[in-house]
N, C-alpha and C positions, 0 to 999 in steps of 0.2 A: 518578726525577728530581724534585727538589723543586719545588713550585709557583712559588716566586720565581725559580728558574732557568728553568723552562719558560715563564713568562709575561714576565719582564722581563730575563732573562739575568744575574740577580744570583746570585753564588755566595759562600758563606761556610762556616765550619765547621759551621753548623747545617744546611747542605745535606747534609753527610755523615751527620748525625744522622738526617735524613729517610730517606736511603738505608738506613741501618742498621735503622730501624724497618720499612721495607718488607721487608728481608731477614728480619728476625725474624718478621714475620707470614707470610711465604712458608714459612718452616721449620715454623712451628706448624700451618699449614693444609695443607701439602703441595701447595700450588698456586702457580703463578707469577702475579704481579700482572698481567703483560701478556697472559696467556692465561686470566684468571679466568672461570670459568663455573660456575654452580650451578644444576642442573636444577630444583630445587624452589622457587626464589625468583625474583623479578624480576631481570633482569640488573643487577648492581651491580658496582662496583669491589671489589677485595679489601679495601681499606681501609674502604669503606662497609659492606660485609658484616660485617667484624669489628666495626665501631662499632655497627651495628644489633643484633647478637647480644649484645655486651658490655653495651650499654645496657639490653637486655631481661633481663639476668641469665642468658642462654643461651650463654655463652662457650664451653662445651664442645662445642657443635654446630659451632663453627668449627675445632676441632682435628682433625688427621689421626687416623683411628682407631688406627693403630699407636702413635702417640705417647700416645694416651689410656690404653692399657693398660700402657705402660712408664714413665710419668712421673707424679709426684704431681700431683693436680688443682690444689692450691693454687699450686704453682710454675708450672704452665701458665697459669693465669688471671692470675697476676702478670706473666708474660712478655707476654701479650696487652695488659694494662694499660700496661706499659712501651712496647710497640710503638706503641700508640695515642698515648702522650705524644710519641714521637719523630716521628710523622707529622702533628702539628698543622700547620694551614695557616700560622699566624703563626710565623715563624722565631724570634722573641723568646720565644715561649711554649714552645718545645722545650727539653728539658734539654741540657746539654753532654754530651759522651761520658764525661767524668769522673763526672758525676752518674748517667748510665746504668749505668756499671760499679758504682757504689755501690749503686744500686737493685737490680741483678741479684745482688749479693753479700750483701745484707742483707734478711732477712725482716722485721725489726722496723721498718725505715724506712717511714714513712707516705708513700704516693704521692698526688700531687695528682690532681684529676679532669681528664681531658683534655677539650678542646673538640671539638665535632662537626666532622668533616672537611668541607671545602667540597664535595667531589665524592662525598658519601655517598648522594645521591639517585639515583633510577633513571636509567640511561643510555639514550638512545634512539639506536640505531645503524641507519642506513638505508643499505643498499647497493643501488646501482642501476647499470645499465650503459646506455650510449648517451647521446644528447644530454639535457641537463638545462636546463629553462627556469626563469626567475625566476617569482615569484608573479604579477607583473603581465604577464608574457609579453614584456617588452621585450628581454631579453637571452637568448641561447641559447649555452650553453657545452658543448663536447664535451670530455669528460674522457678523456685517453689517457696511458698511462705513457710515460716518457722512454726 
């Protein structure tokens, strides 16, 4: 789900581009975005992990091992780059699907540098059960499913 849709309920053709970018990164990594977990790194989102490795020049560490042995390295790294262009936070910065198709079909077309994704930093997930209190102890909320 694109950030502008998740945060503000705004939907456009660039929202579909974001979803395509997520799908492309999922295929390349062999992992689902919503179930992303990497045991050797701090917990990050799939997009954040892809960005971090791509920025460090270690994009092949992001790639599913089976894909690594069956596909040309240059093409895989180009697909990661295109995926990162598709998942940029600013919808206006994302390419159109027509541009994405052109990028995927042409090795000679120069790709712009993507911007760092908003949610690329470490996620802190705290799971607790039972009553939860606020910092100042004034409120007490019991969390229970419907």
